[in-house]
All heavy atoms as atom14 arrays in JSON, in Angstrom:
{
  "sequence": "MEKLPLGYKQIINLYLLEGYDHNEISDVLGITTSTSKSQYHRAKKKLVEIINGL",
  "atom14_mask": [
    [1, 1, 1, 1, 1, 1, 1, 1, 0, 0, 0, 0, 0, 0],
    [1, 1, 1, 1, 1, 1, 1, 1, 1, 0, 0, 0, 0, 0],
    [1, 1, 1, 1, 1, 1, 1, 1, 1, 0, 0, 0, 0, 0],
    [1, 1, 1, 1, 1, 1, 1, 1, 0, 0, 0, 0, 0, 0],
    [1, 1, 1, 1, 1, 1, 1, 0, 0, 0, 0, 0, 0, 0],
    [1, 1, 1, 1, 1, 1, 1, 1, 0, 0, 0, 0, 0, 0],
    [1, 1, 1, 1, 0, 0, 0, 0, 0, 0, 0, 0, 0, 0],
    [1, 1, 1, 1, 1, 1, 1, 1, 1, 1, 1, 1, 0, 0],
    [1, 1, 1, 1, 1, 1, 1, 1, 1, 0, 0, 0, 0, 0],
    [1, 1, 1, 1, 1, 1, 1, 1, 1, 0, 0, 0, 0, 0],
    [1, 1, 1, 1, 1, 1, 1, 1, 0, 0, 0, 0, 0, 0],
    [1, 1, 1, 1, 1, 1, 1, 1, 0, 0, 0, 0, 0, 0],
    [1, 1, 1, 1, 1, 1, 1, 1, 0, 0, 0, 0, 0, 0],
    [1, 1, 1, 1, 1, 1, 1, 1, 0, 0, 0, 0, 0, 0],
    [1, 1, 1, 1, 1, 1, 1, 1, 1, 1, 1, 1, 0, 0],
    [1, 1, 1, 1, 1, 1, 1, 1, 0, 0, 0, 0, 0, 0],
    [1, 1, 1, 1, 1, 1, 1, 1, 0, 0, 0, 0, 0, 0],
    [1, 1, 1, 1, 1, 1, 1, 1, 1, 0, 0, 0, 0, 0],
    [1, 1, 1, 1, 0, 0, 0, 0, 0, 0, 0, 0, 0, 0],
    [1, 1, 1, 1, 1, 1, 1, 1, 1, 1, 1, 1, 0, 0],
    [1, 1, 1, 1, 1, 1, 1, 1, 0, 0, 0, 0, 0, 0],
    [1, 1, 1, 1, 1, 1, 1, 1, 1, 1, 0, 0, 0, 0],
    [1, 1, 1, 1, 1, 1, 1, 1, 0, 0, 0, 0, 0, 0],
    [1, 1, 1, 1, 1, 1, 1, 1, 1, 0, 0, 0, 0, 0],
    [1, 1, 1, 1, 1, 1, 1, 1, 0, 0, 0, 0, 0, 0],
    [1, 1, 1, 1, 1, 1, 0, 0, 0, 0, 0, 0, 0, 0],
    [1, 1, 1, 1, 1, 1, 1, 1, 0, 0, 0, 0, 0, 0],
    [1, 1, 1, 1, 1, 1, 1, 0, 0, 0, 0, 0, 0, 0],
    [1, 1, 1, 1, 1, 1, 1, 1, 0, 0, 0, 0, 0, 0],
    [1, 1, 1, 1, 0, 0, 0, 0, 0, 0, 0, 0, 0, 0],
    [1, 1, 1, 1, 1, 1, 1, 1, 0, 0, 0, 0, 0, 0],
    [1, 1, 1, 1, 1, 1, 1, 0, 0, 0, 0, 0, 0, 0],
    [1, 1, 1, 1, 1, 1, 1, 0, 0, 0, 0, 0, 0, 0],
    [1, 1, 1, 1, 1, 1, 0, 0, 0, 0, 0, 0, 0, 0],
    [1, 1, 1, 1, 1, 1, 1, 0, 0, 0, 0, 0, 0, 0],
    [1, 1, 1, 1, 1, 1, 0, 0, 0, 0, 0, 0, 0, 0],
    [1, 1, 1, 1, 1, 1, 1, 1, 1, 0, 0, 0, 0, 0],
    [1, 1, 1, 1, 1, 1, 0, 0, 0, 0, 0, 0, 0, 0],
    [1, 1, 1, 1, 1, 1, 1, 1, 1, 0, 0, 0, 0, 0],
    [1, 1, 1, 1, 1, 1, 1, 1, 1, 1, 1, 1, 0, 0],
    [1, 1, 1, 1, 1, 1, 1, 1, 1, 1, 0, 0, 0, 0],
    [1, 1, 1, 1, 1, 1, 1, 1, 1, 1, 1, 0, 0, 0],
    [1, 1, 1, 1, 1, 0, 0, 0, 0, 0, 0, 0, 0, 0],
    [1, 1, 1, 1, 1, 1, 1, 1, 1, 0, 0, 0, 0, 0],
    [1, 1, 1, 1, 1, 1, 1, 1, 1, 0, 0, 0, 0, 0],
    [1, 1, 1, 1, 1, 1, 1, 1, 1, 0, 0, 0, 0, 0],
    [1, 1, 1, 1, 1, 1, 1, 1, 0, 0, 0, 0, 0, 0],
    [1, 1, 1, 1, 1, 1, 1, 0, 0, 0, 0, 0, 0, 0],
    [1, 1, 1, 1, 1, 1, 1, 1, 1, 0, 0, 0, 0, 0],
    [1, 1, 1, 1, 1, 1, 1, 1, 0, 0, 0, 0, 0, 0],
    [1, 1, 1, 1, 1, 1, 1, 1, 0, 0, 0, 0, 0, 0],
    [1, 1, 1, 1, 1, 1, 1, 1, 0, 0, 0, 0, 0, 0],
    [1, 1, 1, 1, 0, 0, 0, 0, 0, 0, 0, 0, 0, 0],
    [1, 1, 1, 1, 1, 1, 1, 1, 0, 0, 0, 0, 0, 0]
  ],
  "atom14_positions": [
    [[-4.62, -38.25, 29.87], [-5.04, -38.08, 28.5], [-5.48, -39.42, 27.9], [-6.38, -39.43, 27.07], [-3.9, -37.5, 27.66], [-3.59, -36.06, 27.9], [-4.74, -34.93, 27.15], [-4.35, -35.1, 25.45], [0.0, 0.0, 0.0], [0.0, 0.0, 0.0], [0.0, 0.0, 0.0], [0.0, 0.0, 0.0], [0.0, 0.0, 0.0], [0.0, 0.0, 0.0]],
    [[-4.84, -40.48, 28.31], [-5.17, -41.79, 27.74], [-6.6, -42.21, 28.02], [-7.19, -42.96, 27.26], [-4.22, -42.85, 28.29], [-2.78, -42.67, 27.89], [-1.85, -43.62, 28.61], [-2.34, -44.53, 29.31], [-0.64, -43.46, 28.47], [0.0, 0.0, 0.0], [0.0, 0.0, 0.0], [0.0, 0.0, 0.0], [0.0, 0.0, 0.0], [0.0, 0.0, 0.0]],
    [[-7.18, -41.7, 29.1], [-8.52, -42.1, 29.49], [-9.61, -41.31, 28.77], [-10.78, -41.62, 28.91], [-8.7, -41.97, 31.0], [-7.82, -42.92, 31.78], [-8.04, -42.79, 33.26], [-7.15, -43.77, 34.01], [-7.4, -43.73, 35.45], [0.0, 0.0, 0.0], [0.0, 0.0, 0.0], [0.0, 0.0, 0.0], [0.0, 0.0, 0.0], [0.0, 0.0, 0.0]],
    [[-9.21, -40.29, 28.03], [-10.19, -39.48, 27.3], [-10.66, -40.2, 26.03], [-9.88, -40.9, 25.39], [-9.58, -38.15, 26.88], [-9.34, -37.11, 27.95], [-8.64, -35.9, 27.34], [-10.62, -36.69, 28.61], [0.0, 0.0, 0.0], [0.0, 0.0, 0.0], [0.0, 0.0, 0.0], [0.0, 0.0, 0.0], [0.0, 0.0, 0.0], [0.0, 0.0, 0.0]],
    [[-11.91, -39.99, 25.65], [-12.37, -40.51, 24.36], [-11.56, -39.89, 23.22], [-11.01, -38.78, 23.35], [-13.83, -40.04, 24.28], [-14.23, -39.8, 25.69], [-12.98, -39.36, 26.4], [0.0, 0.0, 0.0], [0.0, 0.0, 0.0], [0.0, 0.0, 0.0], [0.0, 0.0, 0.0], [0.0, 0.0, 0.0], [0.0, 0.0, 0.0], [0.0, 0.0, 0.0]],
    [[-11.49, -40.56, 22.1], [-10.65, -40.14, 20.97], [-10.95, -38.71, 20.53], [-10.03, -37.92, 20.32], [-10.83, -41.1, 19.79], [-10.05, -40.74, 18.53], [-8.56, -40.72, 18.79], [-10.38, -41.71, 17.41], [0.0, 0.0, 0.0], [0.0, 0.0, 0.0], [0.0, 0.0, 0.0], [0.0, 0.0, 0.0], [0.0, 0.0, 0.0], [0.0, 0.0, 0.0]],
    [[-12.21, -38.36, 20.39], [-12.56, -37.01, 19.94], [-12.05, -35.94, 20.89], [-11.56, -34.9, 20.46], [0.0, 0.0, 0.0], [0.0, 0.0, 0.0], [0.0, 0.0, 0.0], [0.0, 0.0, 0.0], [0.0, 0.0, 0.0], [0.0, 0.0, 0.0], [0.0, 0.0, 0.0], [0.0, 0.0, 0.0], [0.0, 0.0, 0.0], [0.0, 0.0, 0.0]],
    [[-12.17, -36.2, 22.18], [-11.67, -35.26, 23.17], [-10.15, -35.12, 23.07], [-9.61, -34.03, 23.15], [-12.04, -35.7, 24.58], [-13.49, -35.57, 24.97], [-13.92, -35.99, 26.21], [-14.44, -35.06, 24.1], [-15.25, -35.89, 26.6], [-15.77, -34.95, 24.48], [-16.17, -35.37, 25.72], [-17.48, -35.26, 26.11], [0.0, 0.0, 0.0], [0.0, 0.0, 0.0]],
    [[-9.48, -36.24, 22.9], [-8.02, -36.21, 22.78], [-7.58, -35.39, 21.57], [-6.63, -34.61, 21.67], [-7.46, -37.63, 22.63], [-7.32, -38.37, 23.91], [-6.49, -39.61, 23.72], [-7.37, -40.81, 23.73], [-6.65, -42.08, 23.71], [0.0, 0.0, 0.0], [0.0, 0.0, 0.0], [0.0, 0.0, 0.0], [0.0, 0.0, 0.0], [0.0, 0.0, 0.0]],
    [[-8.28, -35.57, 20.46], [-7.93, -34.83, 19.25], [-8.05, -33.33, 19.48], [-7.15, -32.57, 19.11], [-8.82, -35.24, 18.09], [-8.55, -36.62, 17.56], [-9.53, -37.02, 16.47], [-10.72, -36.73, 16.56], [-9.03, -37.66, 15.44], [0.0, 0.0, 0.0], [0.0, 0.0, 0.0], [0.0, 0.0, 0.0], [0.0, 0.0, 0.0], [0.0, 0.0, 0.0]],
    [[-9.16, -32.91, 20.07], [-9.38, -31.49, 20.3], [-8.33, -30.93, 21.26], [-7.75, -29.88, 21.0], [-10.8, -31.24, 20.87], [-11.88, -31.71, 19.91], [-10.98, -29.77, 21.25], [-12.06, -30.9, 18.67], [0.0, 0.0, 0.0], [0.0, 0.0, 0.0], [0.0, 0.0, 0.0], [0.0, 0.0, 0.0], [0.0, 0.0, 0.0], [0.0, 0.0, 0.0]],
    [[-8.08, -31.63, 22.36], [-7.08, -31.16, 23.34], [-5.71, -31.06, 22.69], [-5.01, -30.06, 22.86], [-7.03, -32.11, 24.57], [-8.31, -31.99, 25.4], [-5.81, -31.82, 25.43], [-8.48, -30.72, 26.18], [0.0, 0.0, 0.0], [0.0, 0.0, 0.0], [0.0, 0.0, 0.0], [0.0, 0.0, 0.0], [0.0, 0.0, 0.0], [0.0, 0.0, 0.0]],
    [[-5.33, -32.07, 21.94], [-4.02, -32.05, 21.28], [-3.9, -30.89, 20.3], [-2.9, -30.18, 20.3], [-3.76, -33.38, 20.56], [-3.33, -34.47, 21.5], [-2.73, -34.23, 22.53], [-3.66, -35.7, 21.15], [0.0, 0.0, 0.0], [0.0, 0.0, 0.0], [0.0, 0.0, 0.0], [0.0, 0.0, 0.0], [0.0, 0.0, 0.0], [0.0, 0.0, 0.0]],
    [[-4.91, -30.73, 19.46], [-4.84, -29.67, 18.45], [-4.88, -28.28, 19.09], [-4.13, -27.4, 18.68], [-5.99, -29.83, 17.45], [-5.88, -31.03, 16.5], [-7.17, -31.19, 15.7], [-4.7, -30.87, 15.57], [0.0, 0.0, 0.0], [0.0, 0.0, 0.0], [0.0, 0.0, 0.0], [0.0, 0.0, 0.0], [0.0, 0.0, 0.0], [0.0, 0.0, 0.0]],
    [[-5.72, -28.1, 20.09], [-5.88, -26.77, 20.68], [-4.74, -26.41, 21.63], [-4.12, -25.37, 21.48], [-7.23, -26.68, 21.4], [-7.59, -25.28, 21.83], [-8.1, -24.37, 20.93], [-7.4, -24.88, 23.15], [-8.42, -23.08, 21.32], [-7.73, -23.6, 23.56], [-8.23, -22.7, 22.64], [-8.55, -21.43, 23.03], [0.0, 0.0, 0.0], [0.0, 0.0, 0.0]],
    [[-4.48, -27.26, 22.59], [-3.49, -26.93, 23.61], [-2.05, -27.21, 23.18], [-1.16, -26.42, 23.45], [-3.78, -27.7, 24.9], [-5.04, -27.3, 25.66], [-5.2, -28.18, 26.9], [-5.02, -25.84, 26.04], [0.0, 0.0, 0.0], [0.0, 0.0, 0.0], [0.0, 0.0, 0.0], [0.0, 0.0, 0.0], [0.0, 0.0, 0.0], [0.0, 0.0, 0.0]],
    [[-1.84, -28.34, 22.55], [-0.46, -28.73, 22.23], [0.03, -28.19, 20.89], [1.17, -27.77, 20.76], [-0.33, -30.25, 22.28], [-0.71, -30.88, 23.62], [-0.6, -32.4, 23.54], [0.12, -30.33, 24.75], [0.0, 0.0, 0.0], [0.0, 0.0, 0.0], [0.0, 0.0, 0.0], [0.0, 0.0, 0.0], [0.0, 0.0, 0.0], [0.0, 0.0, 0.0]],
    [[-0.85, -28.22, 19.88], [-0.44, -27.78, 18.55], [-0.72, -26.3, 18.29], [-0.19, -25.72, 17.35], [-1.17, -28.62, 17.48], [-0.88, -30.11, 17.56], [0.56, -30.47, 17.23], [1.19, -29.76, 16.41], [1.06, -31.46, 17.78], [0.0, 0.0, 0.0], [0.0, 0.0, 0.0], [0.0, 0.0, 0.0], [0.0, 0.0, 0.0], [0.0, 0.0, 0.0]],
    [[-1.58, -25.7, 19.11], [-1.83, -24.26, 18.98], [-2.86, -23.86, 17.93], [-2.94, -22.7, 17.56], [0.0, 0.0, 0.0], [0.0, 0.0, 0.0], [0.0, 0.0, 0.0], [0.0, 0.0, 0.0], [0.0, 0.0, 0.0], [0.0, 0.0, 0.0], [0.0, 0.0, 0.0], [0.0, 0.0, 0.0], [0.0, 0.0, 0.0], [0.0, 0.0, 0.0]],
    [[-3.65, -24.83, 17.47], [-4.7, -24.51, 16.5], [-5.81, -23.75, 17.2], [-6.06, -23.96, 18.38], [-5.3, -25.78, 15.92], [-4.44, -26.51, 14.92], [-3.24, -27.11, 15.3], [-4.83, -26.64, 13.59], [-2.44, -27.8, 14.39], [-4.06, -27.33, 12.67], [-2.87, -27.9, 13.07], [-2.1, -28.58, 12.17], [0.0, 0.0, 0.0], [0.0, 0.0, 0.0]],
    [[-6.51, -22.87, 16.46], [-7.71, -22.26, 17.02], [-8.93, -23.1, 16.6], [-8.79, -24.05, 15.83], [-7.85, -20.79, 16.62], [-8.04, -20.57, 15.13], [-8.58, -21.45, 14.43], [-7.65, -19.48, 14.66], [0.0, 0.0, 0.0], [0.0, 0.0, 0.0], [0.0, 0.0, 0.0], [0.0, 0.0, 0.0], [0.0, 0.0, 0.0], [0.0, 0.0, 0.0]],
    [[-10.09, -22.75, 17.12], [-11.27, -23.58, 16.87], [-11.69, -23.58, 15.39], [-12.2, -24.59, 14.9], [-12.42, -23.16, 17.78], [-12.18, -23.51, 19.21], [-12.15, -24.81, 19.67], [-11.93, -22.73, 20.29], [-11.9, -24.81, 20.96], [-11.75, -23.57, 21.37], [0.0, 0.0, 0.0], [0.0, 0.0, 0.0], [0.0, 0.0, 0.0], [0.0, 0.0, 0.0]],
    [[-11.44, -22.48, 14.69], [-11.75, -22.46, 13.26], [-10.87, -23.45, 12.5], [-11.34, -24.17, 11.61], [-11.57, -21.05, 12.69], [-12.61, -20.08, 13.18], [-13.75, -20.45, 13.41], [-12.22, -18.83, 13.35], [0.0, 0.0, 0.0], [0.0, 0.0, 0.0], [0.0, 0.0, 0.0], [0.0, 0.0, 0.0], [0.0, 0.0, 0.0], [0.0, 0.0, 0.0]],
    [[-9.6, -23.49, 12.84], [-8.67, -24.42, 12.19], [-9.02, -25.86, 12.53], [-8.97, -26.74, 11.67], [-7.23, -24.1, 12.6], [-6.74, -22.76, 12.11], [-5.43, -22.34, 12.74], [-5.21, -22.6, 13.94], [-4.62, -21.73, 12.01], [0.0, 0.0, 0.0], [0.0, 0.0, 0.0], [0.0, 0.0, 0.0], [0.0, 0.0, 0.0], [0.0, 0.0, 0.0]],
    [[-9.35, -26.11, 13.79], [-9.72, -27.46, 14.22], [-10.96, -27.93, 13.46], [-11.03, -29.08, 13.0], [-9.95, -27.52, 15.73], [-8.63, -27.28, 16.47], [-10.56, -28.86, 16.15], [-8.77, -27.08, 17.97], [0.0, 0.0, 0.0], [0.0, 0.0, 0.0], [0.0, 0.0, 0.0], [0.0, 0.0, 0.0], [0.0, 0.0, 0.0], [0.0, 0.0, 0.0]],
    [[-11.93, -27.03, 13.29], [-13.15, -27.41, 12.58], [-12.83, -27.79, 11.14], [-13.41, -28.75, 10.6], [-14.18, -26.29, 12.63], [-13.77, -25.17, 11.89], [0.0, 0.0, 0.0], [0.0, 0.0, 0.0], [0.0, 0.0, 0.0], [0.0, 0.0, 0.0], [0.0, 0.0, 0.0], [0.0, 0.0, 0.0], [0.0, 0.0, 0.0], [0.0, 0.0, 0.0]],
    [[-11.89, -27.09, 10.51], [-11.48, -27.43, 9.14], [-10.76, -28.78, 9.1], [-11.03, -29.61, 8.23], [-10.56, -26.35, 8.56], [-11.28, -25.05, 8.28], [-12.53, -25.07, 8.16], [-10.6, -24.01, 8.19], [0.0, 0.0, 0.0], [0.0, 0.0, 0.0], [0.0, 0.0, 0.0], [0.0, 0.0, 0.0], [0.0, 0.0, 0.0], [0.0, 0.0, 0.0]],
    [[-9.85, -29.0, 10.03], [-9.05, -30.23, 10.06], [-9.92, -31.46, 10.31], [-9.77, -32.49, 9.64], [-7.94, -30.14, 11.14], [-7.27, -31.49, 11.37], [-6.9, -29.1, 10.75], [0.0, 0.0, 0.0], [0.0, 0.0, 0.0], [0.0, 0.0, 0.0], [0.0, 0.0, 0.0], [0.0, 0.0, 0.0], [0.0, 0.0, 0.0], [0.0, 0.0, 0.0]],
    [[-10.84, -31.34, 11.26], [-11.64, -32.5, 11.66], [-12.99, -32.59, 10.94], [-13.71, -33.57, 11.11], [-11.89, -32.47, 13.17], [-10.65, -32.56, 14.06], [-11.04, -32.53, 15.52], [-9.85, -33.82, 13.75], [0.0, 0.0, 0.0], [0.0, 0.0, 0.0], [0.0, 0.0, 0.0], [0.0, 0.0, 0.0], [0.0, 0.0, 0.0], [0.0, 0.0, 0.0]],
    [[-13.32, -31.57, 10.16], [-14.59, -31.6, 9.44], [-15.8, -31.45, 10.35], [-16.82, -32.1, 10.14], [0.0, 0.0, 0.0], [0.0, 0.0, 0.0], [0.0, 0.0, 0.0], [0.0, 0.0, 0.0], [0.0, 0.0, 0.0], [0.0, 0.0, 0.0], [0.0, 0.0, 0.0], [0.0, 0.0, 0.0], [0.0, 0.0, 0.0], [0.0, 0.0, 0.0]],
    [[-15.65, -30.62, 11.37], [-16.74, -30.37, 12.32], [-16.99, -28.86, 12.35], [-16.21, -28.09, 11.8], [-16.4, -30.89, 13.74], [-15.11, -30.23, 14.27], [-16.27, -32.4, 13.75], [-14.74, -30.61, 15.7], [0.0, 0.0, 0.0], [0.0, 0.0, 0.0], [0.0, 0.0, 0.0], [0.0, 0.0, 0.0], [0.0, 0.0, 0.0], [0.0, 0.0, 0.0]],
    [[-18.06, -28.46, 13.02], [-18.32, -27.02, 13.13], [-17.45, -26.42, 14.22], [-16.94, -27.13, 15.09], [-19.8, -26.75, 13.46], [-20.08, -27.28, 14.76], [-20.73, -27.37, 12.43], [0.0, 0.0, 0.0], [0.0, 0.0, 0.0], [0.0, 0.0, 0.0], [0.0, 0.0, 0.0], [0.0, 0.0, 0.0], [0.0, 0.0, 0.0], [0.0, 0.0, 0.0]],
    [[-17.3, -25.11, 14.15], [-16.53, -24.4, 15.16], [-17.18, -24.57, 16.54], [-16.48, -24.77, 17.53], [-16.42, -22.9, 14.81], [-15.79, -22.79, 13.53], [-15.59, -22.14, 15.82], [0.0, 0.0, 0.0], [0.0, 0.0, 0.0], [0.0, 0.0, 0.0], [0.0, 0.0, 0.0], [0.0, 0.0, 0.0], [0.0, 0.0, 0.0], [0.0, 0.0, 0.0]],
    [[-18.5, -24.51, 16.59], [-19.18, -24.66, 17.87], [-18.99, -26.07, 18.44], [-18.86, -26.23, 19.66], [-20.67, -24.33, 17.75], [-21.3, -25.17, 16.83], [0.0, 0.0, 0.0], [0.0, 0.0, 0.0], [0.0, 0.0, 0.0], [0.0, 0.0, 0.0], [0.0, 0.0, 0.0], [0.0, 0.0, 0.0], [0.0, 0.0, 0.0], [0.0, 0.0, 0.0]],
    [[-18.93, -27.07, 17.58], [-18.65, -28.44, 18.04], [-17.25, -28.52, 18.62], [-17.03, -29.14, 19.67], [-18.84, -29.46, 16.91], [-20.18, -29.41, 16.46], [-18.48, -30.86, 17.35], [0.0, 0.0, 0.0], [0.0, 0.0, 0.0], [0.0, 0.0, 0.0], [0.0, 0.0, 0.0], [0.0, 0.0, 0.0], [0.0, 0.0, 0.0], [0.0, 0.0, 0.0]],
    [[-16.3, -27.88, 17.97], [-14.93, -27.87, 18.47], [-14.87, -27.23, 19.85], [-14.24, -27.78, 20.77], [-14.03, -27.1, 17.5], [-12.73, -26.97, 18.01], [0.0, 0.0, 0.0], [0.0, 0.0, 0.0], [0.0, 0.0, 0.0], [0.0, 0.0, 0.0], [0.0, 0.0, 0.0], [0.0, 0.0, 0.0], [0.0, 0.0, 0.0], [0.0, 0.0, 0.0]],
    [[-15.55, -26.12, 20.02], [-15.54, -25.42, 21.31], [-16.21, -26.26, 22.39], [-15.69, -26.37, 23.51], [-16.26, -24.08, 21.19], [-15.49, -23.07, 20.37], [-16.28, -21.78, 20.23], [-15.55, -20.78, 19.36], [-16.34, -19.54, 19.21], [0.0, 0.0, 0.0], [0.0, 0.0, 0.0], [0.0, 0.0, 0.0], [0.0, 0.0, 0.0], [0.0, 0.0, 0.0]],
    [[-17.35, -26.86, 22.07], [-18.06, -27.64, 23.1], [-17.28, -28.9, 23.46], [-17.22, -29.28, 24.63], [-19.48, -27.98, 22.65], [-19.49, -28.83, 21.54], [0.0, 0.0, 0.0], [0.0, 0.0, 0.0], [0.0, 0.0, 0.0], [0.0, 0.0, 0.0], [0.0, 0.0, 0.0], [0.0, 0.0, 0.0], [0.0, 0.0, 0.0], [0.0, 0.0, 0.0]],
    [[-16.66, -29.55, 22.46], [-15.85, -30.73, 22.74], [-14.65, -30.36, 23.61], [-14.27, -31.13, 24.49], [-15.37, -31.37, 21.43], [-16.46, -32.02, 20.62], [-16.88, -33.34, 21.22], [-16.09, -34.07, 21.79], [-18.16, -33.64, 21.08], [0.0, 0.0, 0.0], [0.0, 0.0, 0.0], [0.0, 0.0, 0.0], [0.0, 0.0, 0.0], [0.0, 0.0, 0.0]],
    [[-14.07, -29.21, 23.37], [-12.93, -28.75, 24.17], [-13.36, -28.56, 25.63], [-12.67, -29.02, 26.55], [-12.37, -27.46, 23.59], [-11.31, -26.82, 24.44], [-10.06, -27.42, 24.59], [-11.55, -25.64, 25.12], [-9.08, -26.86, 25.38], [-10.58, -25.06, 25.91], [-9.35, -25.67, 26.04], [-8.39, -25.11, 26.83], [0.0, 0.0, 0.0], [0.0, 0.0, 0.0]],
    [[-14.48, -27.9, 25.84], [-14.95, -27.68, 27.21], [-15.32, -28.98, 27.9], [-15.03, -29.17, 29.09], [-16.11, -26.69, 27.23], [-15.68, -25.29, 26.89], [-14.91, -24.53, 27.73], [-15.88, -24.54, 25.79], [-14.66, -23.36, 27.16], [-15.24, -23.34, 25.98], [0.0, 0.0, 0.0], [0.0, 0.0, 0.0], [0.0, 0.0, 0.0], [0.0, 0.0, 0.0]],
    [[-15.93, -29.89, 27.17], [-16.26, -31.21, 27.75], [-14.99, -31.99, 28.07], [-14.92, -32.69, 29.09], [-17.13, -32.0, 26.79], [-18.52, -31.44, 26.67], [-19.35, -32.24, 25.69], [-20.63, -31.6, 25.48], [-21.34, -31.69, 24.39], [-20.91, -32.42, 23.37], [-22.49, -31.08, 24.28], [0.0, 0.0, 0.0], [0.0, 0.0, 0.0], [0.0, 0.0, 0.0]],
    [[-13.99, -31.88, 27.2], [-12.72, -32.58, 27.44], [-12.03, -32.05, 28.69], [-11.51, -32.83, 29.5], [-11.8, -32.44, 26.23], [0.0, 0.0, 0.0], [0.0, 0.0, 0.0], [0.0, 0.0, 0.0], [0.0, 0.0, 0.0], [0.0, 0.0, 0.0], [0.0, 0.0, 0.0], [0.0, 0.0, 0.0], [0.0, 0.0, 0.0], [0.0, 0.0, 0.0]],
    [[-12.04, -30.72, 28.87], [-11.44, -30.15, 30.08], [-12.17, -30.64, 31.32], [-11.54, -31.0, 32.32], [-11.49, -28.62, 30.04], [-10.5, -28.0, 29.11], [-10.3, -26.51, 29.36], [-11.59, -25.75, 29.52], [-11.38, -24.29, 29.69], [0.0, 0.0, 0.0], [0.0, 0.0, 0.0], [0.0, 0.0, 0.0], [0.0, 0.0, 0.0], [0.0, 0.0, 0.0]],
    [[-13.49, -30.66, 31.27], [-14.29, -31.13, 32.41], [-13.97, -32.59, 32.72], [-13.82, -32.98, 33.87], [-15.77, -30.95, 32.1], [-16.67, -31.31, 33.24], [-18.13, -31.05, 32.88], [-19.04, -31.47, 34.0], [-20.45, -31.26, 33.68], [0.0, 0.0, 0.0], [0.0, 0.0, 0.0], [0.0, 0.0, 0.0], [0.0, 0.0, 0.0], [0.0, 0.0, 0.0]],
    [[-13.86, -33.41, 31.68], [-13.56, -34.83, 31.86], [-12.16, -35.01, 32.45], [-11.97, -35.87, 33.32], [-13.68, -35.55, 30.51], [-13.51, -37.04, 30.59], [-14.67, -37.67, 31.3], [-14.59, -39.18, 31.21], [-15.58, -39.83, 32.05], [0.0, 0.0, 0.0], [0.0, 0.0, 0.0], [0.0, 0.0, 0.0], [0.0, 0.0, 0.0], [0.0, 0.0, 0.0]],
    [[-11.2, -34.22, 32.02], [-9.85, -34.31, 32.59], [-9.86, -33.99, 34.08], [-9.19, -34.65, 34.86], [-8.9, -33.35, 31.87], [-8.27, -33.84, 30.58], [-7.48, -32.72, 29.92], [-7.4, -35.05, 30.8], [0.0, 0.0, 0.0], [0.0, 0.0, 0.0], [0.0, 0.0, 0.0], [0.0, 0.0, 0.0], [0.0, 0.0, 0.0], [0.0, 0.0, 0.0]],
    [[-10.62, -32.98, 34.48], [-10.72, -32.63, 35.9], [-11.32, -33.8, 36.68], [-10.84, -34.15, 37.76], [-11.55, -31.34, 36.08], [-11.88, -31.12, 37.55], [-10.81, -30.15, 35.52], [0.0, 0.0, 0.0], [0.0, 0.0, 0.0], [0.0, 0.0, 0.0], [0.0, 0.0, 0.0], [0.0, 0.0, 0.0], [0.0, 0.0, 0.0], [0.0, 0.0, 0.0]],
    [[-12.36, -34.41, 36.12], [-12.98, -35.57, 36.78], [-11.99, -36.71, 36.94], [-11.93, -37.35, 38.0], [-14.2, -36.06, 35.98], [-15.37, -35.13, 36.01], [-16.48, -35.57, 35.07], [-16.39, -36.67, 34.47], [-17.45, -34.81, 34.92], [0.0, 0.0, 0.0], [0.0, 0.0, 0.0], [0.0, 0.0, 0.0], [0.0, 0.0, 0.0], [0.0, 0.0, 0.0]],
    [[-11.21, -36.96, 35.91], [-10.21, -38.04, 35.95], [-9.15, -37.72, 37.01], [-8.79, -38.59, 37.81], [-9.57, -38.24, 34.56], [-10.6, -38.82, 33.59], [-8.33, -39.13, 34.66], [-10.16, -38.8, 32.14], [0.0, 0.0, 0.0], [0.0, 0.0, 0.0], [0.0, 0.0, 0.0], [0.0, 0.0, 0.0], [0.0, 0.0, 0.0], [0.0, 0.0, 0.0]],
    [[-8.67, -36.5, 37.02], [-7.63, -36.1, 37.99], [-8.17, -36.19, 39.42], [-7.47, -36.68, 40.32], [-7.1, -34.7, 37.67], [-6.29, -34.75, 36.38], [-6.26, -34.16, 38.82], [-5.94, -33.4, 35.81], [0.0, 0.0, 0.0], [0.0, 0.0, 0.0], [0.0, 0.0, 0.0], [0.0, 0.0, 0.0], [0.0, 0.0, 0.0], [0.0, 0.0, 0.0]],
    [[-9.38, -35.72, 39.62], [-9.96, -35.78, 40.96], [-10.23, -37.2, 41.43], [-10.27, -37.45, 42.63], [-11.27, -34.96, 41.02], [-11.02, -33.48, 40.99], [-9.95, -33.01, 41.35], [-12.01, -32.73, 40.56], [0.0, 0.0, 0.0], [0.0, 0.0, 0.0], [0.0, 0.0, 0.0], [0.0, 0.0, 0.0], [0.0, 0.0, 0.0], [0.0, 0.0, 0.0]],
    [[-10.35, -38.13, 40.5], [-10.58, -39.52, 40.85], [-9.32, -40.29, 41.18], [-9.38, -41.45, 41.58], [0.0, 0.0, 0.0], [0.0, 0.0, 0.0], [0.0, 0.0, 0.0], [0.0, 0.0, 0.0], [0.0, 0.0, 0.0], [0.0, 0.0, 0.0], [0.0, 0.0, 0.0], [0.0, 0.0, 0.0], [0.0, 0.0, 0.0], [0.0, 0.0, 0.0]],
    [[-8.18, -39.66, 41.03], [-6.9, -40.36, 41.32], [-6.62, -40.42, 42.79], [-6.99, -39.69, 43.6], [-5.75, -39.66, 40.59], [-5.78, -39.7, 39.07], [-4.61, -38.91, 38.51], [-5.73, -41.13, 38.56], [0.0, 0.0, 0.0], [0.0, 0.0, 0.0], [0.0, 0.0, 0.0], [0.0, 0.0, 0.0], [0.0, 0.0, 0.0], [0.0, 0.0, 0.0]]
  ]
}
C-alpha cells in the first residue's frame, strides 16, 4: 500500500477498509463517481503489479 500514489491509497482505504461505496467516496473526495470507480480499478491493477514485482 505504501507504494501506491496518494489518490489510489485514499480510494482503496475508503472502499475496502472503511466500507464506503463509490457515491460516498465521490462526496468525501469531491470527485465524480466514475472517477472513484476508475481510480479503484487502477489501484487494484497497480497493487497486483507491485505484488508480482516482489
